[in-house]
N, C-alpha and C positions, 0 to 999 in steps of 0.2 A: 201497572197494578191497579186493581179496583180499590175504590174507597171502601173502608170497613168501619163498622161500629162494633167494638168488642165489649162483651159483658163477661167478666171473669167469674168462673165457677170453681168448684173444688179442685185442688191440685191433683193431677194424675187422671182426671176424667177424660173421656173421649169427647173432643169438641164437636159442636154442631155448627155447620155453616148454613145460612139461610139465604136463598136467592128469590127475590121478589118478582112480581109479574110486571107486565107492560104498564108503564106510567107510574109504577110504584117507586119506592126507595127504601133504603135500610131503616130510615127513621120511622116509617110506617109500622115497623115490627118491634119498636122499642119496648112496649109494655109486655108483649109475649116473650121477647128475648130475655128481658130481666127476670121474668118468672121462671122460664126454663133454665136460667143460669144458676138456680139453686142447686141443681144436680150436675151441671156440666158447663164448661165455657161455651158461650154462644157468640158467633161472629156473623153479623148481618152485613151483606155487601150491597153497595149500589152497583147494579149491573151497568155494562157499558152503555153510553149514550143516555144515562139517567143520573140524577143526583149530582154528587161531587166526583163521580168517576170520569175518566177521560172520554172525550168524544172521538169516535173512530169512524172510518168510512165504510163500516159494515155492521150489520146487526144479525148476522147469520148464526145459527145455533152452534156450529163447530167452533166459531170464534168465541162465543159465550162460554162454551164448555172449556176451551183452553184458558180463558180468564179464571174460571173457577178452579181449574187444576193448578194454576199458578198460586192462588190463595191457599189451596189445601196442601201443597207440597211441603211447606215447612212445618206443618202441624202433625205429621205422622198419620196414624189412623184417624179417620174423620167420618162422621155421619153428615148427611146432606139432605136438606129439605128445600124443595122448590115449589113455588106456587105459580100456576098458569104459565106464562112465558118462562119464568124461572124453573118451573117443573120440566118443561121441554129441554131447557139447557141442561138441567140436572140429569135427565134421561140420556141425553146425548153424551155427556161425560161418562155415565155408567156404562154405556155401550162401546165407548172408544178409549177411555183412559181411566179404568176403574182401580188402578193400583193402590190408591190411598183410601178408597171408599169402603166403609164397613156396612152401613145400612143407609137405605134411600127412602125418603118419603116424598111422594108426588101428590101435591094438593090440587085437586079438581081440574085435571087436564089429562088428556090421553095422547099417545104418540100418533096422532092422525092430523089430517088437514081439516080445518074448520072453514065454513063458508062466510063467516061474519068478519069483514074487514073493519078495522078501527080507524080508517082514514078520515071519517067524518069528525072524529074527536080531534085529530090533528088539525084539520081545517078550521075547526072552531077555535082552537088555541092560537093558530096563526092569525086569525082574524081579530084577536084582541089588540086594541090600540094600547100597547104597553106604555107609551109616552104619557098617556092620560091616567095611568093607574098609580094611586098613592096608597091604597089599602087593598087587601085581598078581596074585600067585598066589591070593589070596583071591577075587578076582573071577573068575579062570579056573576055580576049583573050582565056583563058583556057575553059571557059564556051562555047565560040563560037565553039571551036574544038569539043565539045560534043553536038553540034546541038541546042544550046540555042539562040534564036533570040535576036537582040540587045536590044529591049525594056525590055525584061525579064532579060538580063544580068545586065542592070543598076538597075532594081528593086531589084534583089536578092542581089547585092553587097551593097545596102543600109544597109543590115543586116549583113555585114561582119565587124567584129572587127579587124581592121588592127593592132592595138597595140598588141593584144594577138594572132593574126593570127588564128581566129576561127570564125565559123558561130554562129550567135546568135540564130539559130534554134536548137531544139533538133531533129536532122535529124533521128536518129534511131527510135524514138518513132513515128514521123510523118510517116515514112515508114511503120512501123508495123501496125499502126492504119489507113492506107489509106482507107481501105474498110469502116471503120466507118465515115471517113471524107467525102467521096463521097456519103455515104448513108444518111439515116435519121432515127432516132429511132422510134419504134412503141410506140405511146403515146395515151392513152385513154384520151379524153377530148377535149374541145373547148375553144378558147380564145374569150371572148365577147367584148374585147376592140377594139377601133378604130385602124385599121392597114392599112398602105399604102404599096403596093407592087410596087416599083419603078424600072423600068427596062430600059435597053438600047435598042433602036429600032433596032440596028444592032446586038444585042446579041441573041443567041438561047437558053439561059439558062432557061428562063421561057416561056413555050409553051402554046398555047391556051388549049391544052389538060390537062394542070396542074391546070386549074382554078377550076374544080370541087373539086379536092383534097384540094386546098387552101380554098375554100369556106366552105368545111366541117369542117376544123379546125379553120378557122378564118371567121366566118359568116359576120362580119362587114368590111371585106376587101374591099378596093378600089384599082384601078389599074391605073398607069400612065406610059407613055413611054417618054424617052428623045430622040428626033430625032438626028441622027448622032452619037449616043453613042453606044459603045460596052459593054462588061462585066465590064470593069473598067470605068463605067459611070461617077463617080465622078472625074476621071482624064481626061476623054475625053471632058466632058462638065461641068466644075466646077461651072460656074455661074448659068447655068440652074439647075444643081443639087441642089445648095444652095437655089435657088428660090423655087423649088418644096418642099424641106424639110421645109423651113420657112413657106410656105403657109399652109402645112398640120399641122404643130405644132401650128400655130397661129389661125387656123380656129375654129369657135364655134362648139358646139356639133351638 
């Protein structure tokens, strides 16, 4: 079972499960999850091979979808929000195991293969001499020497266990399965539930040319953009992100 951070909301509300992106964690979503929990219970998960969740010998999307299904099964009807890698896992679940799913929000990702590998980020983290690290800033300095920009240095070191001097990522498996992570599985089927594709206006992850593919798989998809936001739209424009999520989940059929 995945590690979960639960933020209880009003009793009887439809819960929202949040699946983070590559190199993220449930803790990254704490502020937004707490704010969204005013209207509903929010459960943010650590995806497999991330955070406090188990390390497995696979990071394939069907496995990630099965993990999410296991989290959702005891909750009854559930809404699901996934960002980036978590969005692809959420889409995979919607196309293969939608029985507990009411509404789906896919944040800044499309069901397509992307050309940009993240292996260089893994190599930089693997190159950090953890034995010499006593503060997060020590690791950030080493990441900088390997070409990692300041924002990502801070982001990655949120998943650094200083006490045990280890990354909370399963870096070898993430490296090995990178082609699967930047890809998307071939799935027969369509998801007929209501789906929001919420993107950052400054991001190039979801292109106009992707819409035909999205509509084939998610015929009831609607699209919205957050002005001034990039790929990490929930961090760039948190209040606007929360408002868009709340409006979609609260709207009538």
